[in-house]
C-alpha positions in Angstrom: -15.2 -3.8 -29.2 -11.6 -4.7 -28.7 -10.3 -6.3 -25.5 -6.6 -6.8 -24.9 -4.7 -8.5 -22.1 -2.3 -6.1 -20.5 0.9 -8.2 -20.1 2.4 -6.7 -16.9 -0.8 -6.7 -14.8 -2.8 -9.5 -16.5 -6.1 -7.7 -16.7 -8.5 -7.1 -19.6 -8.9 -3.6 -20.9 -12.1 -2.8 -22.9 -11.3 -0.1 -25.4 -15.0 0.0 -26.4 -16.0 1.6 -23.1 -13.6 4.5 -23.3 -14.9 7.9 -24.1 -13.4 11.3 -25.1 -14.6 14.5 -23.5 -13.6 17.6 -25.5 -12.9 20.7 -23.4 -11.7 24.1 -24.6 -11.6 25.2 -28.2 -10.0 23.9 -31.4 -10.4 20.1 -31.4 -14.1 19.5 -31.1 -14.3 17.4 -34.3 -11.0 15.4 -33.9 -11.3 11.7 -33.6 -9.1 9.9 -31.1 -8.2 6.2 -31.2 -7.0 3.8 -28.5 -5.9 0.3 -29.4 -7.1 0.8 -32.9 -10.6 1.6 -31.7 -12.1 5.1 -32.4 -13.2 6.6 -29.1 -16.8 7.8 -28.7 -17.2 11.4 -27.8 -19.5 12.8 -25.0 -20.5 16.2 -23.8 -20.7 15.2 -20.1 -19.5 12.3 -18.0 -20.3 11.2 -14.4 -17.5 9.4 -12.6 -17.1 8.8 -8.9 -20.2 10.9 -8.2 -18.9 14.0 -10.0 -20.5 15.3 -13.2 -18.0 16.9 -15.6 -19.3 18.7 -18.7 -17.5 19.9 -21.8 -18.0 23.6 -20.9 -16.5 22.9 -17.4 -19.4 24.6 -15.6 -20.3 23.3 -12.2 -24.0 24.4 -12.3 -25.3 20.9 -13.0 -23.1 19.4 -10.2 -24.3 22.1 -7.8 -27.9 21.4 -8.6 -27.5 17.7 -8.0 -25.8 18.3 -4.7 -28.5 20.8 -3.6 -31.3 18.2 -4.5 -29.5 15.5 -2.4 -29.2 18.0 0.5 -32.9 18.9 0.3 -33.9 15.2 0.5 -32.2 15.0 3.9 -34.0 18.1 5.2 -37.5 17.0 4.1 
């Protein structure tokens, strides 16, 4: 896990926490690096309450939203 100090803003950046989400066709097996660290790959990622999957389908996000809405109605 490599951490570097960004000189202009003076904050630590953790390259070990970065992930790569492959979408589309053609580069599923490519390895990407950042700061000399090979990025981990993932098939779905949740950020800011939104779930994004590699196939870019919204069915999982819709199911999560429906379940949350149902909690309020019960």
